[in-house]
Structure formats: structure tokens, C-alpha cells
C-alpha distance (Angstrom), angle and dihedral (degrees) to the residues before:
residue distance angle dihedral
M1 . . .
D2 3.81 . .
K3 3.82 91.2 .
K4 3.81 89.8 53.5
I5 3.81 91.8 48.0
L6 3.80 93.5 47.3
S7 3.81 91.7 45.9
T8 3.80 90.1 51.4
A9 3.81 89.8 48.4
G10 3.80 90.1 52.4
F11 3.80 92.4 46.8
F12 3.82 93.9 48.6
G13 3.82 90.7 46.5
M14 3.80 93.1 48.5
I15 3.81 93.1 47.8
A16 3.81 90.6 47.0
I17 3.80 90.3 55.4
V18 3.81 92.2 46.6
L19 3.82 92.1 48.4
G20 3.81 91.8 44.2
A21 3.80 91.1 53.7
F22 3.81 91.0 43.9
G23 3.79 90.1 51.9
A24 3.79 93.8 46.5
H25 3.78 94.5 48.7
A26 3.81 115.6 19.5
L27 3.79 99.9 28.7
K28 3.80 93.7 42.5
E29 3.79 89.3 80.8
V30 3.81 97.7 48.8
L31 3.82 107.1 34.0
T32 3.78 131.8 67.6
I33 3.80 121.0 -113.7
D34 3.81 89.6 -103.5
Q35 3.80 92.3 50.5
L36 3.81 90.7 49.1
A37 3.81 90.7 49.6
T38 3.80 89.6 51.2
F39 3.82 91.0 49.0
E40 3.80 89.5 49.3
T41 3.81 90.1 53.2
G42 3.80 88.8 59.1
V43 3.81 90.4 49.5
K44 3.82 92.5 49.1
Y45 3.79 94.1 50.5
Q46 3.78 91.7 46.1
M47 3.82 90.2 52.4
Y48 3.82 92.5 45.5
H49 3.77 88.7 55.2
A50 3.80 93.4 45.0
L51 3.81 86.0 58.6
F52 3.81 90.1 44.1
L53 3.81 89.8 55.3
L54 3.80 90.4 46.5
F55 3.81 88.5 56.0
L56 3.80 90.6 45.5
G57 3.79 93.7 50.9
L58 3.80 93.0 48.7
N59 3.80 94.8 44.8
T60 3.81 115.1 105.5
H61 3.81 96.5 -173.4
L62 3.79 97.2 73.7
S63 3.78 128.6 82.2
H64 3.79 123.0 -119.7
K65 3.81 89.8 -111.5
I66 3.82 94.4 53.2
K67 3.80 91.8 45.8
K68 3.80 91.6 50.3
T69 3.81 92.3 49.1
I70 3.81 92.5 48.5
L71 3.82 91.2 45.8
I72 3.82 93.1 53.0
L73 3.81 93.0 45.8
T74 3.80 91.3 48.0
I75 3.80 95.2 47.9
L76 3.80 92.2 48.9
G77 3.80 91.3 42.4
V78 3.81 94.0 52.0
I79 3.79 92.8 45.8
L80 3.79 93.3 48.9
F81 3.81 98.0 37.0
S82 3.80 104.7 36.7
G83 3.80 94.1 26.7
S84 3.79 93.3 54.9
I85 3.81 90.8 44.8
Y86 3.82 90.2 54.3
L87 3.79 90.6 50.9
L88 3.80 94.5 44.3
A89 3.82 92.8 47.6
T90 3.80 91.5 51.9
N91 3.80 94.4 40.0
S92 3.81 92.5 116.3
L93 3.82 90.8 61.5
T94 3.81 96.5 63.3
S95 3.76 138.0 54.0
F96 3.83 91.3 -128.4
D97 3.80 115.1 86.8
F98 3.80 105.3 -130.5
K99 3.81 90.6 -172.8
V100 3.82 86.3 90.6
I101 3.82 89.0 69.0
G102 3.80 93.7 46.1
F103 3.80 90.8 105.3
V104 3.83 90.5 72.2
T105 3.82 93.2 64.3
P106 3.82 95.0 76.3
I107 3.82 90.5 41.2
G108 3.80 88.4 56.7
G109 3.79 90.1 47.0
L110 3.79 90.5 51.0
L111 3.82 91.1 51.6
L112 3.81 89.7 52.6
I113 3.80 90.8 49.3
V114 3.81 90.5 50.6
A115 3.83 90.8 50.1
W116 3.81 91.2 53.0
S117 3.82 90.4 43.8
I118 3.79 91.9 55.0
L119 3.80 89.6 52.0
M120 3.81 92.3 47.9
I121 3.81 93.8 46.9
H122 3.79 90.9 49.4
F123 3.80 91.6 53.5
L124 3.81 92.7 44.4
K125 3.82 90.7 53.1
K126 3.79 93.3 46.6
K127 3.76 115.0 102.5
A128 3.80 115.5 -121.9
């Protein structure tokens, strides 16, 4: 399980760096400042959660079941939250209107909040 978590952390981190560079260089010419800021928000949250998964994979105080639950919630949360932000920020570049999928952004955010909540609750319940 830890190998899968750490691999996912590495993948999310790598993609965040690629997308961040793409946004800073290629998209800089075709998006507004607001659209670029929105795109950057997606990159930041993806990177935050890559680091979160890195912590999760290296943590020895969590059960396999808790780690698996947090991993699934985080993967789905990043895909829905950051993924939809990327699409919404670049909406003006395509003929498809990605605003119709905008409702998934808060669902992704909620999944990320639940993942962090599970971690927090586990540590609060743990005896010193």
C-alpha cells in the first residue's frame, strides 16, 4: 500500500510541476490574469495533496485500511477539484463549455476535506 501511495504522490507532484510550467509559459500568452490565477490554484492544491500523500505513505502510525481510504478520497478529490479547475480555467480555449462540469469542483474539495478529517480524527483518537 505504501508503495502505491508514494507512487501516486510522485505522480501528482510531477504532473503539478509540468502543469505549473505549462501555465507559466504556454498559457501565459492565451489566458487572462484571472484565468491563470485559477489554473495556478489547481496546481497548488494538486501539489499540496502530493505532499499530503507523501506524508501518508511514510507514516507508520496509520492502519492499511485508513491509508487506503485516505488515498482513494485524495485521488478522487484531486481529479475532481484540480482537474475541473484546469478545465474551467482553460474553458476559453475549447469549443466545449466546461462550465457544465463546474459542480464537481466542490465535490472534489469535499472529498479532500474528508480525507484530511479522517487523518485528524485518527490522530485525535490515538492515545499519547
